[in-house]
C-alpha positions as CSV (number, residue, x, y, z in Angstrom):
1,M,123.1,-57.5,0.5
2,T,119.2,-58.1,0.0
3,T,117.4,-60.3,-2.6
4,T,114.8,-58.4,-4.4
5,A,112.8,-57.9,-6.9
6,S,113.5,-54.7,-8.4
7,P,111.1,-52.3,-10.0
8,A,112.0,-52.0,-13.4
9,P,111.6,-48.9,-15.3
10,P,109.1,-49.1,-18.3
11,A,111.6,-49.1,-21.1
12,L,113.4,-52.1,-19.6
13,R,112.1,-55.8,-19.7
14,P,110.2,-56.3,-16.6
15,L,112.1,-58.5,-13.6
16,T,110.6,-61.9,-12.6
17,G,111.4,-63.6,-9.4
18,S,114.1,-62.9,-7.3
19,V,117.2,-61.1,-8.2
20,P,120.6,-60.0,-6.6
21,G,119.7,-56.5,-5.4
22,Y,120.7,-53.4,-3.2
23,V,118.6,-51.0,-1.7
24,Q,119.9,-47.7,1.0
25,T,118.3,-44.8,1.8
26,L,120.8,-41.8,2.1
27,P,120.1,-38.5,4.0
28,L,120.9,-35.6,1.6
29,Y,124.0,-34.7,3.2
30,P,127.4,-34.5,1.2
31,S,128.9,-37.5,3.0
32,S,126.3,-39.6,1.4
33,V,128.0,-39.2,-1.9
34,A,131.0,-41.2,-0.4
35,V,128.8,-43.8,1.4
36,A,127.0,-44.6,-1.9
37,R,130.6,-44.8,-3.7
38,L,131.3,-47.5,-1.1
39,S,128.0,-49.3,-1.5
40,V,128.5,-49.6,-5.0
41,R,132.1,-51.1,-4.8
42,T,131.2,-53.6,-2.1
43,T,128.0,-54.7,-3.7
44,L,129.8,-54.9,-7.5
45,A,132.6,-56.9,-5.5
46,C,129.9,-59.2,-4.2
47,W,128.4,-59.7,-7.5
48,G,131.9,-60.4,-9.0
49,L,131.4,-57.4,-11.2
50,E,134.5,-55.5,-10.2
51,E,135.0,-54.7,-14.2
52,M,132.1,-52.5,-13.7
53,T,133.2,-50.6,-10.7
54,D,134.3,-47.5,-12.0
55,D,131.5,-46.7,-14.4
56,V,129.0,-47.5,-12.0
57,T,130.5,-45.8,-8.9
58,L,130.6,-42.6,-11.1
59,I,127.3,-42.7,-12.5
60,V,126.0,-43.2,-9.0
61,S,128.1,-40.2,-7.4
62,E,126.7,-38.1,-10.1
63,L,123.1,-39.1,-9.3
64,V,123.5,-38.9,-5.7
65,T,124.9,-35.4,-6.0
66,N,122.3,-34.1,-8.2
67,A,119.8,-35.4,-5.3
68,L,121.7,-33.6,-2.9
69,Q,122.0,-30.6,-5.0
70,Y,118.2,-30.5,-6.4
71,A,116.1,-32.3,-4.0
72,R,117.3,-31.3,-0.6
73,P,114.8,-28.5,0.7
74,A,116.5,-25.0,0.9
75,C,114.9,-24.8,4.4
76,A,115.9,-28.2,5.5
77,Q,116.9,-28.4,8.7
78,P,120.3,-30.2,9.9
79,D,118.4,-33.3,11.3
80,D,116.2,-33.6,8.6
81,P,118.0,-32.6,5.3
82,G,115.5,-35.1,3.0
83,R,116.4,-38.3,1.5
84,C,117.0,-40.3,-1.8
85,R,117.0,-43.9,-2.4
86,L,120.1,-45.7,-4.3
87,T,119.0,-49.0,-5.8
88,L,121.2,-51.6,-7.6
89,A,120.2,-54.7,-9.5
90,N,122.0,-57.1,-11.5
91,P,118.9,-58.9,-13.6
92,E,121.5,-60.8,-15.5
93,Q,125.2,-61.4,-15.8
94,G,127.1,-58.4,-16.9
95,T,124.0,-55.7,-16.6
96,V,123.6,-53.3,-13.4
97,W,121.1,-51.0,-13.3
98,V,121.4,-48.0,-11.0
99,S,118.5,-46.0,-9.8
100,V,118.4,-43.0,-7.4
101,A,115.0,-42.1,-6.4
102,D,114.2,-38.0,-4.8
103,S,111.4,-36.3,-3.6
104,S,112.2,-33.1,-6.2
105,G,109.6,-32.7,-8.8
106,R,112.2,-30.7,-11.2
107,R,112.6,-31.7,-14.3
108,V,115.9,-33.2,-15.3
109,V,118.2,-31.4,-17.4
110,C,120.8,-32.6,-19.7
111,R,123.2,-29.2,-19.6
112,E,126.4,-28.2,-22.3
113,P,128.6,-26.4,-19.7
114,T,131.2,-24.3,-21.1
115,D,134.9,-25.8,-21.0
116,D,136.0,-24.0,-17.9
117,A,132.7,-24.7,-16.0
118,E,133.2,-26.5,-12.5
119,S,129.7,-28.4,-12.9
120,G,127.1,-29.3,-15.2
121,R,128.4,-32.3,-16.7
122,G,126.8,-35.3,-14.6
123,L,123.9,-36.3,-17.1
124,A,126.4,-36.1,-19.8
125,V,128.7,-38.3,-17.7
126,V,125.6,-40.7,-17.5
127,D,124.6,-40.7,-20.9
128,A,128.4,-41.4,-21.9
129,L,128.5,-44.4,-19.8
130,A,125.0,-45.7,-19.4
131,A,123.4,-48.5,-22.0
132,R,120.5,-46.5,-21.8
133,W,119.1,-44.2,-18.6
134,L,115.6,-42.5,-18.3
135,V,113.8,-40.1,-16.1
136,Q,110.5,-41.7,-14.5
137,P,108.3,-39.3,-12.5
138,S,106.5,-40.3,-9.9
139,R,103.7,-38.9,-7.6
140,T,106.4,-38.1,-4.9
141,G,109.4,-36.8,-7.2
142,K,111.2,-38.7,-9.7
143,T,113.5,-41.7,-10.1
144,V,116.9,-41.7,-12.8
145,W,117.6,-45.1,-13.9
146,A,120.6,-45.8,-15.9
147,E,121.8,-49.5,-17.5
148,L,125.2,-50.3,-17.7
149,K,126.9,-53.6,-19.6
150,A,129.8,-55.1,-18.9
151,D,130.8,-55.3,-22.6
152,A,129.5,-51.6,-23.5
């Protein structure tokens, strides 16, 4: 567990000083989704925020899965599939910031899948569970942020 000053998305208040944070770079392999979920559970337990585990884990699963699906190059080599960066921050009691940064410049699209569709609900899940969320483009791709509140 590291203590870092996490970069704040523009729509959220900037952080000053040190806040509890966790950062992990994950290869874009399907197994990384499970690693990210385990990291969330462990981090939230360390912060005493176990009651938020289900929602934060689900959002992280969706965002890492999206990175895997859209940021992994079609021609990726098995030994270099690309990477995403998971960041968790606890800027104040009962608040968790989640971000997943990847190298894809593809625009994020919220879909409205049919009832029998097997995919396409990820960002709808993020929208339903997060107090707020946003996409921040960068020179090297994008970061998807979500803020979760314990009382939300």
